C-alpha positions, 0 to 999 in steps of 0.5 A: 499499499502506498504512502500517503502524503500531504497534497502538493503545494500544502504543508504541515506546520509541526509543534517544532515550528509552532513557537515562530508561528504563534509568535508571529501571529500574537503579534499581529493580534496584539498589533491589530487590538492596538490599532482598533481592528476587530476580528472577523471569520468568513466562510473558507469558500464562498460564491464564485461570482464574489471573486468574479466581480471584484477581483475582475473576470480577466485577472489571473487570480481568476482565469488560473489560480482559483478553486472552484467546483459545483457542489451538490446542489448545482452551485459554483463555489470558490475557496477563498483565494483572499480576503478582502472580498469576504470581508466586505461581502461580510460587511454588506450582508450584516449592514455594517455600514450602519455601525460608526464608521470606518469599520476596522476588521482583520482577519487570520486565516487560510486563503488558496490559490492555485499556482506552482508552488515555490519557496514560500508559496503554497497553494493552502497558505495562511495570510493576515487581512486587516481592511478598513472600510467606509472611508476615504481618508488618507490618513487611514491609507498611511496608517494601514501601511505604517501598521504593517510596518510596525509588525515588521519592526517589533519582530526584527525585519531589516531588509525589506523595503516599500514601494508605493504607488497611486493608480488613480480612480474613475475620473482619471483612469480611463484618460490614462488607459486611452494614453497606454493602449496608444503606446501599447499599439504602437510597441506591439512588436516588444509585448510577449503572448503573456503581456498581449493576454493581460491587456486584452482583459486589463491593460494596466496588468502588462506592467505586471508581467515578468519578462526582462525584455517586456519590463525594459520597454515598458520603462518607457510606458507612459505611467499612471502617476502622470495622468492622475485627477486633482483628486488623486493627486492630492489625496496621494500627496496627503499620503505621502505626507502622513507616511513621513510623519509616521517615518516610514521610508518607502520607494515611489514605484510608478509600475506598481499597479497590483494583480486585481481590478478593485483597487483604486489610489494607493497601491502598495508592497512590501518586499524582501528579495531575500526571500526569492523571486516571489519577493512580496510579503505584504500587498495591498490598497485602497478599494473604494469600489468594491462594496458598490459591485457586490451591492452594498452601497458606495463605500470606499475601503482600504486594506492589505493581505500579508502572508505568513509563511513568506513574512517567516522566511524574512524573519530570524527568529529563535523562538524558545521551546515551550517548557513544562513546569511540572514532569511527574516520575511514579516509582513501581510502588505509587498508585497510578490513579493517584498520581493521575488524579494529582497531575489533574489538580496541577493542571486546574490551578494553572502548573503544565504537568508531565509523566511518562506513557512509554514504560521508560527506565527509572533512567530514561524517565530522567531524560524524558523530564530534562527534554521537557525542560521541566522546571520541577520534578515530582518523584512519587512514592506509595505515600509521599512525593519528593519535590526536586527544583534545581538550586533547592534541596529535595523535599518530601511532602505527602499528596495533599500538600503538593499542589498547595507547595508548588501552585 
């Protein structure tokens, strides 16, 4: 019989890795609470139309990367590829627009995208999504960006950079697309098949093409920043001014457009090239039309998605392995039931407790307790228990005295 393994593009997060994961996710939760973001959890799958409407039917996510299936009722469902659209759907469905605005939400959850697995890139991956819905204040854009920058600072990341751009809105983007399309017509021979395909869906996406020859040609193409309307230019200037006030360093990247149709105005990415070709560790921007697109009132929003696996590649964390408070080593004459009852009471008092379940020798039990990092070892006999703690003399106590003595 063949051995079963995890599906390609997925991974197990083993106990030895959990301390680092918990360090990162706990810092995410602390920081979101400090900034006033509340946790939300959405289903792992949604109606396919939610992503087709918001991400864009021609986007790579919809065209190539979604896990879409029909359930037994014939409904088309899709495993969640990103966090923004489901959170906006919940915002509309549950009337969160009637709460004081902006509504500030976050989730830490698995996302699913079909693609070629690479270092730090999985088909099932975990992501922090942070969303602020209901305000177009540029100070909110700056806060969202600064929140992730602060997360990296707290976790000790150093080798990253922040790329920033504005991609305009409904008012100024159409005129820019006319200029861009005219330029692309003139330089059609310099585009590859991928660039032509992206252009056919959304011309802005040509800037996402990774072919270095196409990228070199696009360096001379007109940029969206040259065509911003006054309102978008003022908004972007304010975002930059507030980031300067926060002390957040950034680089203007005029070809940064992001890969989803819903982005407007502010677009940003945190990148760390040390993790490989897929260097983005966080990406986001403003999405002022998403809520309206899924049936809600016109509502601006701003947010980001940040992969946890990629972030861990950027960090040099030395998270300590957990220690057990008490290891109980019963001798052959000890009443096992009495020992287990003692352990249960220690746990009720908040002390982590372990014993031997593998039939080890006396020496093996001591080694096992040391491996667990036990702060206290209890040698349990028939009537008394010897307490051993580093730096102190052993002392023998009755069973009924142990809990109070330790707790």
